[in-house]
C-alpha positions in Angstrom: -37.1 71.5 142.0 -35.1 74.0 144.3 -38.0 76.4 145.9 -41.6 76.6 146.5 -41.9 79.1 144.2 -41.1 76.3 141.5 -44.3 74.7 142.9 -46.7 77.5 142.5 -45.3 78.4 139.0 -46.1 74.5 138.4 -49.6 74.7 139.9 -50.8 77.1 137.9 -49.9 75.4 134.9 -51.6 72.2 136.4 -54.8 75.2 136.7 -54.4 76.1 133.1 -54.3 72.5 131.7 -56.9 71.0 134.6 -59.0 73.6 135.0 -60.2 75.3 131.6 -63.3 75.6 130.8 -64.2 72.3 128.8 -62.2 70.1 130.8 -64.9 67.8 132.8 -62.4 65.6 134.7 -62.3 68.1 137.9 -65.6 68.7 137.4 -67.0 65.4 137.6 -64.8 64.2 140.5 -66.4 67.2 142.6 -69.9 66.3 141.3 -69.3 62.6 142.0 -66.5 61.8 144.5 -64.1 59.6 144.6 -64.8 56.2 143.1 -61.2 54.8 142.9 -61.3 50.6 142.5 -57.7 50.3 143.1 -55.4 51.4 146.5 -51.8 51.0 146.1 -50.0 51.1 149.0 -46.4 52.7 147.9 -43.3 54.3 149.4 -42.9 57.8 150.6 -39.3 58.2 148.4 -39.7 61.0 145.6 -38.6 59.1 143.1 -41.4 56.4 143.1 -45.4 58.3 142.7 -47.4 55.3 141.9 -49.6 57.6 140.0 -46.7 58.7 137.8 -45.3 55.4 137.4 -48.8 53.7 136.4 -50.0 56.8 134.0 -52.9 57.9 136.2 -55.1 60.4 136.2 -56.7 62.3 139.0 -59.3 59.8 141.0 -57.5 56.7 139.8 -55.9 55.3 142.5 -56.5 55.7 146.3 -52.8 55.8 147.4 -51.1 55.0 151.1 -47.5 56.1 151.3 -45.1 55.6 154.4 -41.5 54.4 154.6 -40.9 51.4 152.6 -44.8 50.7 151.7 -44.8 48.6 154.8 -48.5 47.4 156.2 -48.6 47.0 159.7 -50.6 43.9 161.4 -53.8 44.3 162.4 -53.6 45.6 165.9 -55.3 48.4 168.8 -53.4 49.5 171.0 -54.4 53.5 171.3 -51.8 54.7 169.1 -52.4 56.6 166.0 -52.2 54.2 163.2 -52.3 56.5 159.6 -51.5 53.5 157.3 -54.5 50.9 159.0 -56.9 54.0 158.8 -56.3 54.6 155.4 -56.8 51.0 154.5 -59.9 50.8 156.4 -61.6 53.8 154.7 -60.0 52.7 151.2 -61.6 49.6 152.1 -64.4 49.8 154.1 -65.9 53.4 152.5 -64.7 53.4 149.2 -65.0 49.8 148.5 -61.9 49.0 146.3 -61.4 46.3 144.5 -57.4 45.8 144.9 -54.8 46.6 147.0 -51.4 46.9 145.3 -47.9 46.8 147.3 -45.6 48.7 145.2 -42.3 48.1 146.5 -39.4 49.8 144.6 -35.6 49.0 143.9 -33.2 51.2 146.2 -35.4 51.6 149.1 -33.6 53.6 152.1 -35.7 52.1 154.4 -34.8 48.3 153.6 -31.1 49.5 153.1 -30.9 50.6 156.9 -32.5 47.5 158.1 -30.6 45.3 156.5 -27.6 46.6 157.3 -28.0 47.4 160.8 -29.0 51.2 160.6 -32.5 50.7 162.6 -31.5 47.4 165.0 -30.6 49.8 168.6 -32.4 53.1 167.4 -35.4 54.3 168.9 -36.6 56.6 166.7 -39.8 56.3 164.4 -38.4 54.6 161.4 -36.5 51.9 163.6 -39.8 51.2 165.3 -41.4 51.6 162.1 -39.3 49.2 160.3 -39.2 46.3 162.7 -42.8 45.6 160.7 -40.1 44.0 158.1 -38.0 42.3 160.8 -39.1 38.8 159.1 -38.3 39.9 155.7 -34.5 40.8 157.4 -34.1 37.3 158.8 -35.7 35.3 155.9 -32.9 37.4 153.7 -29.8 36.6 155.8 -30.8 33.4 156.0 -31.0 32.5 153.1 -28.3 35.0 151.4 -26.0 35.0 153.5 -23.1 34.9 151.3 -24.8 37.0 148.6 -23.7 40.3 147.4 -25.2 43.6 149.0 -27.0 44.1 145.8 -28.8 40.8 145.7 -29.5 41.2 149.2 -31.1 44.3 149.0 -33.5 43.3 146.0 -34.3 39.9 147.7 -35.6 42.0 151.3 -37.3 44.5 149.5 -39.4 41.9 147.3 -39.8 40.0 150.8 -40.8 42.9 152.6 -43.6 43.2 149.9 -44.6 39.6 150.9 -44.7 40.7 154.5 -47.2 43.2 154.0 -49.4 41.0 151.7 -49.3 38.8 154.6 -50.4 41.3 157.2 -53.2 42.6 155.3 -55.1 39.7 156.1 -55.0 39.9 159.5 -57.4 42.8 158.9 -61.0 41.0 159.4 -62.3 43.6 156.8 -59.5 42.7 154.3 -59.3 39.1 155.2 -63.6 38.3 154.6 -63.5 40.6 151.3 -60.5 38.4 150.0 -62.3 35.1 150.4 -65.4 36.2 148.8 -63.8 37.1 145.9 -64.8 41.0 146.4 -61.3 41.9 146.7 -57.8 41.3 145.5 -53.9 41.6 146.5 -51.4 42.2 144.4 -47.5 42.7 145.2 -45.8 44.3 142.6 -42.0 45.8 142.2 -40.7 48.6 140.4 -36.9 48.1 139.3 -36.2 51.5 139.2 -32.5 50.9 138.0 -34.1 48.7 134.8 -37.3 50.4 134.3 -39.3 47.6 135.3 -42.8 46.3 136.7 -42.5 42.6 138.5 -45.8 41.2 139.8 -45.4 38.2 142.5 -47.0 35.3 141.5 -48.1 32.6 144.4 -47.8 29.9 141.9 -44.4 29.8 141.3 -43.3 32.5 144.2 -41.4 34.3 142.3 -41.4 38.3 141.1 -42.3 38.1 137.6 -42.0 40.7 135.2 -45.8 42.6 134.0 
């Protein structure tokens, strides 16, 4: 994909497929609105589109994408909170029943975090990646002598756990989880092996789904 013209041509093919006279999918989405039961927090990496990976149709997922699929802790200091606002809409307005934090292998944000690429930076990315400092610290303590590949994979997965913990700092998420109305999931897409792993709280391991 090298030019906007190709995107426009793609839209025309999409329109022909999805807005045919006998295709009720978008007609129903317009008439009845969106009613997804699942919310996915994914990475903005162009290789890991949640709807594509999970083979979903329009309307199936409420998707939030940001650098390194991170969830910040609940706080209100008068700043702009895109991820938190989207979470609030998905949970309180759409009443999703599941939140999936979808991490992935070869995450550039985690790579920069581990390799010191954001340590002394005052950029937007650096500030954002500090959300995952606990994941970096855990990885450095537990796997100090491990290979770069092992450390990166471990940190990517630990960052998912950080986000799961941060989700519980939002009162309207915590209350629904405690009431059994909302379930939280940590998933990891291994783009190298073509595998999807899920965090098992009992074994404290990411296991193949």
